[in-house]
N, C-alpha and C positions, 0 to 999 in steps of 0.2 A: 458321622457313622456313628450309631449306638456303638455302646460296648458290651455289643452280646454275641454269642457263637452259639450254633445251632449245630451239634454232634451228631449226625443223623446212622443209623441203620447200623450199629454197634452191637457187640455181643457183650457187656457190662457186668463186672465178677459183682457180686453181692458176697462178700468174703466173710459173715459172719455164716449165712445159708450153705455156703460154697456152690450155688449155683450160678447159670448166667440166666440175663434178661435181654430179651434180642429187643432193640429201640431205638431211643434217641435220647439224648439230653442237653439240655439247655441250661447254657451259663451266660448270669447277669452279673457284671461287675465283680467279675473273678470268683463266682459263687453259684452252685449248682441253683438254680430254682426249678427245676422240675424234671422228672424222668418219665417215661414211658412211650410207645407208641404212637407214629403220626403227630410227632408237637408241631405246632406251629411257633414263628417266631418273625418280629418285628421287617419288613423288605429290607431295610437295609442291616440286617445282622450277615455275619461272615455265616457260612454252612462248611462243615469238613466231613463230606463223606468217611465213614468208616465200616460199609462193608466187609465183612470176613474179618474185622480186627476184634481181635481175645484182649479186651478194658477191664485195665486195673485200676485201685486209685495210686496216686503215687506213693511209690517206696519210702520207706525213712529207716535210716541209717542211725543207729543209737550208740552207736562208739567208733567216733573217729578222731583224726589228728591232722585239720586241716592245714598246720603249718609246720609237721612234720613230714618235711622235703628229704630227710636226709633218713639212713635211719643212724644215725652215729649222734645222737639226739647230744653228749658234750659239744662237739664242735658245730652244732645247731647255733648254740649262743655266740658262736664268732662270724656268722654271718652278716653281710650288712641286711637292714630289716627292711631297703626300698627291694632288694632282691628278692628276700624269701617271700614278700608282699606279693611282688608278680607272679611266681612260681604259686602261692595259693590261690592266685587269680584264676590260675590257669588249672588250675585241680577243681578248683569249683565246677565250674564248668564240666568239666570231664564228667563231675560227679551226676550233674544232672543230665549230661547226655546220655548217661546208664538208666535216668529214671529214679534216681533221688531226689526225690523233689524238698522232702526234709533230711537234714542230717544235725546229729546232737554231737556236738566238740567235747571231748573229753578231759582237754590240758591245751592251751595254747593259742587260741582264737582271743579275739577281745572285740571289745567296744568298735574301734576303727573297721575291723572286716564286716562285721555286722550292720555298721552304718554304711558301710560303702556297696553292702548288697540291699537293704534296704530302699537308697536312695538309687541302684539301678545303675550304679558306676561299674560293677563288675556283674559277670552270670553266675550263677548260681542257687542253690537252693535255699529253703527256708534255714537258719543259722539258730540253732541255740546253744549256747557256750558256757564251760563250766571258770574261764578266765585260766588263771595258774592254779593247776593242785596243788595241796598240802604235803608236804614229807619232813618228817623227823630227819635227825641229824642222820643219815647213813641208811636212806631209807630208798624207795626207789625213786624218786625225784631227785635225790642227791648225784649227781652227776660226776664228782670229782672223784679220782681214782683213789687207791690206798696210798698213795705220793704225796699226793699232796693236799697241804694244809688249812690254806685259805680259802673263803667262802665270799663270793662276791655277794654283797649286802642290797646289793644296786642291780640284780638281773637285769640283762637286753629284753627287748621286746620280742627276741624269739623265743627265750626259755620258757619252759612247757611247767615248771613247777617254782615253789617257793621251800626254802629249808627252813622249817619253826619248830621250838623244842618248848612245851608246857601249854597246861590249858588253857592262860590268857594270853601268850602267842597265837596259839591256834583261833581264839577266840578273834582277834585282832587283825587275823590275816580273812579268816572268814570274810568280816565286815566289812576288809578293804575288796575283798575279789564281788562283794555285795555291791559295794559302792559304786565297784567300775561296771555294772550292768549284767553280773554274772547271773544266767537264768537256772542254775546250781551249783552248790559247793561240790568239790573233790576232793577227797583224802585217799591217802594209800595206806593201805590199813595191813598192808602183807608184804612180802617180795616180790621182786619180774624181774624179766629176762632182760630187758635193757639198761639195768642201772648194777654200776661195777662190784660196789661192796656189799651187795646184801644177799641171801641165798633166799630161794625159792618157798622154803617152809618155814621162816622167820614172819613170826606178827609185829606188827610196825605202828604206833601211839599207843598211849595208857588207855585204857576207859574213857578217863576223863578227858583226857583229851578228842576222843573221838565223839564223845557226849557233851562238849562245848562247839565243836563242829554244827552237831545237832540243834543243838539251841539257839544258838544263830542264825541257820539257816529257814529254821521254823519260825522266826519272831519275823524274820522277813517275807514269809510266805513262799520258800522255794525251799529246796531237798538237799539231800547228800546222797552224793554214788563215791559210792569205795571200791578201791580196788583190792580183789582179796582172789586166791588162789586154793587155799586150805580151810580145811574144816574150821580150825581154831579162827583162824582171820576171819569168817566169814561171819562166826557163829559171834564174835565181839562186835563186829562191825552191827549187824541186825540187831542185838540189845540194845546197842546203844542208838538204834532208830533211824539206821540209817536205810534209806528206803529204794534204792537200786545198788546191786552188787555187779562189778566187773569181772567178768570172766569165768571164776566158777571151776575151773578145769577137772579141780580136786576135790567137788563136792563130792558127801556122804549120804547116807539115809537118814543119819539123826537130823544132820543140816536141815535135808529136806523137811524134814517137817517145822523146823522153827520158821522156814519159807512162807510156810503155808500159815504160821500161827502169827506170823507178822503182816502177811500179805506184800511182800516185799516183791523184786521185779529182780530178773534174773538175765544180763545182758551176755549173750555169749558171742565168740570173735572166733572162731575155728579157724578161718580164713590164715589169720594173721599169722599163724604156728606153722602150716602148710608152706605158705609163702616164705618164713624166715630160715626154716629148715632148706629149702630150697635154693632161694638165691638173696638171703639178708645179707653174706659176706659182699657181695657183690654191690650192694645197696648202701654200704658202710656201716655195719652192724659188726660191730669188735668182735674178734674171735672169744673170749669171753664170756658175751653174751649167748654167743651161737652157741657155744657147749650147755647151756643152761636149757633150750627149746626143747630138746625133748622132756625133761621133766613136768612140763604140761601137756605138750601135742598128745602123748598117750592116754592122758586121762582124757581128753574134751570129747570124742564122742561118747566114753561111759558114761562125764556128767551130763552131758547133752538125752541123755537115753534115760537116765534116772531121775532129773528134771521133768522132760516130758512125761513120764509113766506117774511122778509125783503129781502132775497138775500148779508147776510152779508157772506164771505167766513168764515167758523167756522173750525179751527184745532180739531182736538182729542187731548183730553191731559189724565192725573188721576190724579196726583196731590196726588199721595198714598202715606203713612208715614209707617214705623215699618211693622210688619209682613202684615201688610194689601194691602203690593203690591201684592200679589198673587191675588187680584180682578183685575187686569190691565184689562184681556180682557174682564170682565164683562159692562165696558162704553158702547161698542156694542151693548148690549142687554138694558142697558137701555136708549141709544139714538134710538131704534128701537120701544118705545112706540110713538115719536113724527116725525122720519124719516126713509123714506124708508130705504131697506137695502145698496143699492148701494150708498147713500147720506153719510149714515157714513164711509161707505167704502173710498169712497172719501174723507173725511177729513182725515183720517189716510193713504192717499196715496199723491195725485196729489194734495192739497191743504197742506200738509205738507210738500211736497217739496217748496210749494212755499215759506213759512213761511222760512222754513233754508235755502233758496236761491242757490237752484239746481232743479228746474224744468226742466226735461228733462233725467236728472240723478238719481233720485230718483221717486219712485210712481210711476214708469211707467216699462212696460218691454218690449217697441219700442227698436231698435237697438242705440245705442250710451249708454243705460244706463246702471248705474252698475246693475252689475246683483245678483240684491234682489228679491229673491220669498219665496213667502210661498204655499205647494202644499197641498190642503182638500180633504178629504175624502167623505164631503158633499158640498151642492152645496150652499156658503155662499146668495145670492141671494135670494135664497127660506125659509136656516136655517140659519139667521144670527149669532145663539149660537153657533155653529159650530165654529165660530173665539174665544170661551169661553171653548171650548173642549177639552183638551192634546187629546185625543185619535181620535180627526179628523185631528190633523195636522200630515201629512204623511213627509214631509220634511220640511226644514228652511234653505236656503241657502241666502248666505250672501259672496257680493263678489266673485259670482261661488263655493265658498267653501261650501259644504255640513255641516253644523252646527247641523243639529237633523235631526235622519233618526228614521222612526216608521212605522213598517211593519206591527202592529198588526190589 
């Protein structure tokens, strides 16, 4: 039997044009080969009837932590690596079933997880990973409490970050993550919620340290992503050459202008603060971290409105931890308070494809693209919540293979 599938009679969304095209889609060897009405296929090709379905390109989540199976990140390093690996495998399969055919891990995932996915040992999306994030002492990736004095210089396999100080140490750590196959380097450029000893409004790493990370990533034809909330931490990262800012909840107008000048991307993830406020403590988030959630939750929608009005390219991210991963698709609903459904969908398709470096291959249903698609029973342009409703997902296809089929 040939590795060819003909998907017939679907309503295929052109994300750029925001219009549907009714017809067929022919897939050969995992790639879209032809689109249009009345297509023919080899006699032994599979045929899938999509009549009445609204078909989108596979979704891209540009900020996940597939190994963060608890919100207590300090405790995560004490878990047996085999136990966490099994939980990660389940989590990846659940992401795929929600329609996310590509994810970008922003601290934690490694070569082993990537290879297991490549070889088909576990189910899941295409994976782009940073390895361990780089943090300064007392920064967002330093999970020692104020009463702890010793840092394990040989962190376990479940550690999400490595603590380094000084440009030379940052340079060496970036090189090591790139040696381990990282697709991008992540730096903690400001304070965060889940770290015990920093403040949200702190700036982290010197400019020289940030520039060292950027230089090493650029030399390897990779890029740097920076965790940053405040205008000051965002500005320093962008001036150092960082390509994507993660979060950006306290963005202001002057900083938005720097985004336009540098053509950087903003990857927002509002759902994690919504989930952390509601149930973070149930999933292991320490009380001190929970109290910091409000500082960034309230500014998130305003920052999204400002970024959208400023023409910044905004990627779709979720940043969920532990049992809160199940809310991954709720980000669509939250963003629709500010953005039109098509703009949120573009964040999770064409913009995401640009961020991971595969425009034209991901985030589109055009010929030559990987055959990743999500078929829905309801039109997400009219009902964005359909993307967050498991019952509305009829098919999930990754690389031409049907990964989920629901005929209910």
